[in-house]
Backbone as CSV, one residue per row, in Angstrom:
resi,resn,N_x,N_y,N_z,CA_x,CA_y,CA_z,C_x,C_y,C_z
1,UNK,61.434,138.302,138.341,62.146,138.467,139.420,62.122,139.999,139.479
2,UNK,61.625,140.612,138.362,60.898,141.802,138.711,59.716,142.535,139.189
3,UNK,58.866,141.300,139.006,57.553,141.712,139.539,57.349,141.067,141.323
4,UNK,58.856,140.918,141.880,59.173,140.548,143.057,60.040,141.460,143.652
5,UNK,60.729,142.786,142.284,61.895,143.565,142.894,60.765,144.343,143.537
6,UNK,60.038,144.473,142.223,58.743,145.819,142.600,58.107,145.790,143.458
7,UNK,57.397,144.328,143.813,56.870,144.503,145.321,58.008,145.175,146.231
8,UNK,58.736,144.014,146.430,59.683,144.743,147.518,59.937,146.213,147.592
9,UNK,59.746,146.815,146.959,59.945,148.272,146.807,59.185,148.699,147.282
10,UNK,57.605,148.777,147.198,56.477,148.920,147.378,56.194,148.399,149.123
11,UNK,55.942,147.248,149.740,56.183,147.643,150.445,57.313,148.152,151.452
12,UNK,58.325,148.205,151.078,59.230,149.353,151.859,58.856,150.717,151.564
13,UNK,57.839,150.793,150.793,57.354,152.842,150.697,56.542,152.734,151.529
14,UNK,56.079,151.738,151.591,54.509,151.586,152.528,55.012,151.214,154.049
15,UNK,55.736,150.701,154.385,56.306,150.386,155.974,57.388,152.169,155.773
16,UNK,57.530,152.782,155.046,58.518,154.156,155.470,57.447,154.739,155.739
17,UNK,55.978,155.233,155.356,54.908,156.068,155.675,54.740,155.772,156.851
18,UNK,54.248,154.047,156.862,53.556,153.648,158.428,55.003,154.278,159.791
19,UNK,56.370,154.072,159.366,57.174,154.302,160.603,56.998,155.940,160.596
20,UNK,56.924,156.764,159.015,56.388,158.153,159.513,55.709,158.035,160.197
21,UNK,54.352,157.754,160.284,53.241,158.785,161.046,53.560,158.002,162.483
22,UNK,54.244,156.773,162.632,54.521,156.218,164.367,55.204,157.822,164.906
23,UNK,56.240,158.025,163.489,57.752,159.325,164.522,57.170,160.806,165.215
24,UNK,55.342,160.543,164.437,55.369,161.623,164.494,54.161,161.973,165.807
25,UNK,54.070,160.457,165.739,53.233,160.159,167.186,54.235,160.449,168.356
26,UNK,55.219,159.443,168.155,56.488,159.831,169.080,57.007,161.373,169.553
27,UNK,57.153,161.126,168.404,57.035,162.804,168.931,56.487,163.652,169.591
28,UNK,55.295,163.599,169.709,54.198,164.566,170.340,54.163,163.987,171.759
29,UNK,54.642,162.778,172.139,54.898,162.552,172.953,55.912,162.571,174.346
30,UNK,56.662,163.675,172.654,57.618,163.556,173.560,58.812,162.346,173.772
31,UNK,58.955,161.987,173.106,60.308,160.520,173.044,60.780,161.176,172.093
32,UNK,62.092,161.982,172.265,62.725,162.618,171.143,64.127,161.815,170.868
33,UNK,64.600,160.772,171.816,65.305,160.564,171.534,65.095,158.655,170.459
34,UNK,63.930,158.272,170.831,63.918,157.406,170.161,62.875,158.020,168.717
35,UNK,62.644,158.855,168.496,62.022,159.939,167.160,63.206,159.559,166.231
36,UNK,64.627,160.116,167.308,65.597,160.571,166.078,66.092,159.373,166.047
37,UNK,65.861,157.924,166.946,66.292,156.353,166.503,65.690,155.999,164.765
38,UNK,64.497,155.753,165.141,62.973,155.923,163.865,63.992,156.730,162.561
39,UNK,64.308,158.158,162.467,63.624,158.769,161.721,66.064,158.189,161.072
40,UNK,66.708,157.632,161.866,67.574,156.985,161.699,67.704,155.548,160.524
41,UNK,66.246,155.224,161.171,66.481,153.933,160.259,64.996,154.239,158.454
42,UNK,65.159,155.732,159.065,63.997,155.648,158.009,64.846,156.416,156.753
43,UNK,65.912,157.089,157.223,66.825,157.704,156.253,67.440,156.316,155.735
44,UNK,67.778,155.403,156.253,68.806,154.035,155.615,66.905,153.727,154.402
45,UNK,66.083,153.178,154.834,64.787,152.855,154.260,65.112,153.571,152.880
46,UNK,65.002,155.461,153.217,64.736,156.008,151.556,65.775,155.774,151.080
47,UNK,67.324,156.218,151.325,68.203,155.436,150.551,68.329,153.878,149.458
48,UNK,68.226,152.972,150.343,68.273,151.390,149.793,66.325,151.152,148.849
49,UNK,65.435,152.211,149.067,64.530,152.242,148.481,64.804,153.124,146.614
50,UNK,65.917,154.175,147.490,66.367,154.310,146.221,67.295,153.932,145.170
51,UNK,67.961,153.055,146.170,69.229,151.822,144.965,68.701,151.180,144.467
52,UNK,66.859,150.168,145.121,66.235,149.436,144.085,65.159,150.005,143.115
53,UNK,64.876,151.286,143.526,64.109,151.697,142.361,65.458,151.910,141.263
54,UNK,67.189,152.304,141.530,67.689,152.698,140.650,67.822,150.873,140.382
55,UNK,68.444,150.578,140.724,67.818,148.150,140.320,67.064,148.329,138.865
56,UNK,66.030,148.324,139.759,64.292,148.251,139.391,64.906,148.218,137.552
57,UNK,65.342,150.209,137.932,65.176,150.941,136.070,66.185,150.139,135.187
58,UNK,67.009,149.578,135.552,68.090,149.061,134.723,67.860,147.074,133.925
59,UNK,67.145,147.006,135.280,66.641,145.721,134.811,64.916,145.418,134.344
60,UNK,64.309,146.681,133.627,63.361,146.668,132.749,64.113,147.451,131.813
61,UNK,65.233,147.992,131.491,65.805,148.560,130.477,66.092,147.094,129.562
62,UNK,67.251,146.767,130.734,67.612,145.405,130.158,66.827,144.248,129.348
63,UNK,65.644,144.397,130.261,64.386,143.254,129.506,64.155,143.813,128.096
64,UNK,64.301,145.130,127.918,63.289,145.472,126.681,64.212,145.382,125.854
65,UNK,66.043,145.522,126.531,66.779,145.450,125.108,66.520,143.959,124.610
66,UNK,66.558,143.540,125.208,66.445,141.377,125.249,65.490,141.284,124.142
67,UNK,64.439,142.270,124.344,63.434,142.130,123.965,63.123,142.347,122.530
68,UNK,64.133,143.202,122.213,64.398,144.211,121.355,65.095,143.552,120.604
69,UNK,66.160,142.879,121.223,67.200,141.817,119.964,66.669,140.662,119.449
70,UNK,65.656,140.255,120.443,64.969,138.912,120.073,64.568,138.529,118.926
71,UNK,63.245,140.488,119.294,62.483,140.204,117.598,63.342,141.022,116.424
72,UNK,64.471,141.591,116.385,65.633,141.495,115.818,65.873,140.556,115.021
73,UNK,66.421,139.283,115.344,66.765,137.912,115.690,65.689,137.175,114.627
74,UNK,64.841,137.019,115.507,63.847,136.286,114.726,63.324,137.314,112.899
75,UNK,63.547,138.289,113.156,63.017,138.898,111.617,64.114,138.502,110.697
76,UNK,65.615,138.743,111.209,66.274,138.375,110.124,66.910,136.738,110.275
77,UNK,66.001,135.912,110.670,65.149,134.658,109.996,64.302,134.605,109.285
78,UNK,63.376,135.215,109.516,62.443,135.375,108.433,62.969,135.370,106.912
79,UNK,63.913,136.861,107.045,64.445,137.533,105.825,65.015,136.467,105.699
80,UNK,65.534,135.505,105.848,66.854,134.621,105.153,65.884,133.819,104.850
């Protein structure tokens, strides 16, 4: 699951970068209203990317805690 979320996050960043390039081209062509709409979409992408990044950090932290707990339990069983 974490790997899937990592890939989705990377895709989101890549798409945002491509949209920035297209937005710059659209602005140079004089379509300011269109570029404003795209910038609004980019803002949403950026906000969501931040939320995804936070969720990934929490998931990774939880996985590390679970791994540590599993190791402690295994050690306790061995010591018993």
